[in-house]
KEKE-3310 file (N, C-alpha, C; in steps of 0.2 Angstrom, whole numbers, plus 5000, padded with zeros to 4 digits):
npx = (5447:5458:5475:5474:5476:5473:5471:5461:5454:5440:5429:5417:5401:5396:5386:5386:5399:5398:5387:5394:5404:5395:5389:5401:5404:5393:5393:5405:5417:5430:5430:5433:5429:5416:5412:5416:5407:5395:5395:5395:5383:5374:5376:5372:5359:5354:5341:5333:5332:5320:5305:5302:5289:5284:5287:5280:5267:5268:5269:5256:5248:5251:5249:5238:5229:5233:5222:5205:5189:5180:5189:5197:5187:5185:5197:5198:5187:5192:5204:5198:5191:5202:5208:5198:5197:5210:5209:5199:5206:5216:5209:5203:5215:5219:5209)
npy = (4917:4905:4898:4884:4868:4854:4841:4831:4817:4812:4800:4803:4803:4805:4814:4822:4828:4835:4844:4851:4858:4866:4874:4880:4888:4897:4903:4909:4904:4892:4874:4868:4878:4878:4865:4868:4878:4872:4861:4869:4876:4864:4859:4870:4870:4859:4848:4844:4828:4816:4814:4801:4788:4787:4799:4808:4804:4808:4822:4825:4822:4832:4844:4854:4847:4852:4857:4860:4853:4851:4851:4840:4830:4830:4826:4814:4807:4809:4801:4789:4786:4785:4773:4764:4765:4760:4747:4742:4742:4733:4721:4720:4717:4705:4697)
npz = (4563:4570:4566:4556:4562:4562:4552:4542:4534:4524:4518:4506:4498:4481:4479:4491:4491:4479:4483:4494:4486:4479:4489:4493:4482:4482:4494:4493:4498:4505:4502:4514:4524:4522:4527:4540:4544:4542:4552:4563:4562:4562:4576:4583:4580:4585:4591:4606:4613:4608:4618:4630:4629:4642:4648:4640:4644:4657:4656:4651:4661:4670:4663:4653:4639:4623:4615:4611:4616:4604:4594:4598:4596:4583:4578:4583:4576:4563:4564:4567:4555:4546:4551:4548:4534:4531:4537:4528:4516:4518:4520:4508:4500:4506:4505)
capx = (5448:5465:5478:5471:5481:5470:5470:5457:5452:5434:5426:5410:5397:5397:5381:5388:5405:5395:5384:5399:5407:5390:5389:5407:5403:5388:5395:5412:5422:5433:5426:5434:5425:5408:5411:5416:5401:5390:5396:5393:5376:5371:5377:5368:5352:5352:5335:5333:5330:5312:5303:5300:5282:5283:5288:5274:5261:5268:5268:5249:5245:5251:5247:5232:5230:5233:5216:5198:5184:5178:5195:5198:5182:5186:5203:5196:5183:5197:5208:5194:5190:5208:5209:5193:5199:5216:5206:5196:5211:5220:5204:5203:5221:5220:5202)
capy = (4910:4903:4893:4877:4863:4847:4839:4825:4814:4809:4798:4806:4801:4810:4820:4826:4832:4841:4850:4855:4862:4871:4879:4884:4893:4901:4907:4912:4901:4886:4868:4867:4882:4875:4860:4871:4882:4867:4858:4874:4876:4858:4859:4876:4869:4852:4848:4840:4821:4815:4812:4794:4788:4789:4807:4811:4803:4812:4828:4826:4821:4838:4850:4853:4845:4858:4857:4860:4847:4850:4849:4833:4826:4830:4822:4806:4805:4808:4795:4783:4785:4783:4766:4760:4764:4755:4740:4740:4741:4727:4716:4719:4715:4699:4694)
capz = (4564:4571:4562:4555:4564:4562:4545:4542:4527:4525:4512:4504:4492:4476:4480:4496:4488:4475:4487:4497:4481:4477:4494:4493:4477:4483:4500:4492:4503:4503:4504:4521:4527:4521:4532:4547:4546:4542:4558:4569:4561:4565:4583:4585:4578:4588:4595:4611:4611:4608:4625:4630:4631:4650:4649:4637:4648:4663:4654:4650:4668:4673:4658:4649:4632:4619:4610:4614:4615:4597:4590:4600:4594:4575:4577:4584:4570:4557:4565:4566:4548:4543:4553:4545:4527:4531:4538:4522:4511:4520:4519:4500:4498:4508:4504)
cpx = (5456:5468:5475:5477:5479:5469:5466:5455:5445:5432:5419:5407:5398:5393:5384:5394:5402:5391:5389:5402:5402:5390:5395:5407:5398:5390:5402:5417:5425:5428:5427:5430:5418:5407:5411:5410:5395:5389:5393:5385:5372:5371:5372:5361:5350:5346:5336:5330:5323:5311:5301:5293:5280:5283:5282:5268:5261:5267:5260:5245:5245:5250:5241:5233:5229:5228:5210:5194:5182:5183:5197:5193:5183:5192:5202:5192:5188:5201:5205:5193:5196:5209:5204:5195:5205:5213:5203:5201:5215:5215:5204:5209:5222:5214:5201)
cpy = (4909:4899:4886:4872:4856:4846:4832:4823:4811:4806:4800:4803:4806:4816:4825:4831:4837:4846:4854:4860:4868:4876:4884:4890:4899:4906:4911:4910:4895:4880:4867:4871:4881:4870:4863:4874:4877:4863:4863:4875:4870:4858:4864:4874:4862:4852:4843:4833:4820:4812:4804:4793:4789:4796:4810:4810:4807:4819:4830:4825:4828:4845:4848:4851:4851:4859:4857:4854:4846:4848:4842:4828:4825:4826:4815:4804:4804:4802:4788:4781:4783:4775:4762:4759:4759:4748:4737:4738:4734:4720:4715:4716:4707:4695:4691)
cpz = (4565:4566:4562:4557:4563:4554:4545:4535:4529:4518:4511:4498:4487:4477:4485:4494:4483:4478:4491:4492:4479:4482:4494:4488:4479:4489:4498:4497:4501:4505:4512:4526:4527:4526:4539:4549:4546:4549:4564:4568:4564:4572:4586:4585:4581:4592:4600:4609:4612:4615:4624:4631:4638:4651:4645:4641:4655:4662:4654:4656:4671:4669:4655:4641:4627:4613:4614:4612:4608:4593:4591:4596:4586:4574:4578:4579:4564:4558:4564:4559:4544:4544:4549:4537:4527:4532:4531:4516:4512:4519:4511:4497:4500:4507:4497)
residu = (MET:GLY:THR:MET:SER:VAL:ARG:SER:THR:TYR:ALA:LEU:ASP:THR:GLU:THR:ALA:GLN:LEU:ILE:ARG:GLN:LEU:ALA:ALA:ILE:TRP:GLY:VAL:SER:GLN:ALA:GLU:VAL:ILE:ARG:ARG:SER:VAL:ARG:ILE:ALA:VAL:ALA:ALA:LYS:GLU:PRO:ALA:ALA:PRO:THR:PRO:ALA:GLU:VAL:VAL:GLU:HIS:TYR:ARG:THR:HIS:ALA:ILE:PRO:ARG:ASP:ARG:GLU:GLU:THR:GLU:ARG:LEU:ILE:ALA:GLU:LEU:ARG:ALA:GLN:ARG:GLN:GLU:ASP:ASP:LEU:LEU:ARG:THR:CYS:ARG:HIS:GLY)
# end
């Protein structure tokens, strides 16, 4: 790594500062190196943005649904039962 030429000051909550110190001890590096590595890891692991509802609909217009009919029917029944349970709980609380 080259010469460090940028100095920055950041306000951190106590928990984050403690976690940085812990990682520094575990990794055997400075706290600054923990931050540098963590930033690189976060950027490398960045996930693409979640698709919009329109993109999801378009995807399933052109691609097969990733489950068979039996699994789909089981999922529908499970979701229906959850909705009915939620409705019953709401009715009991407000009734």
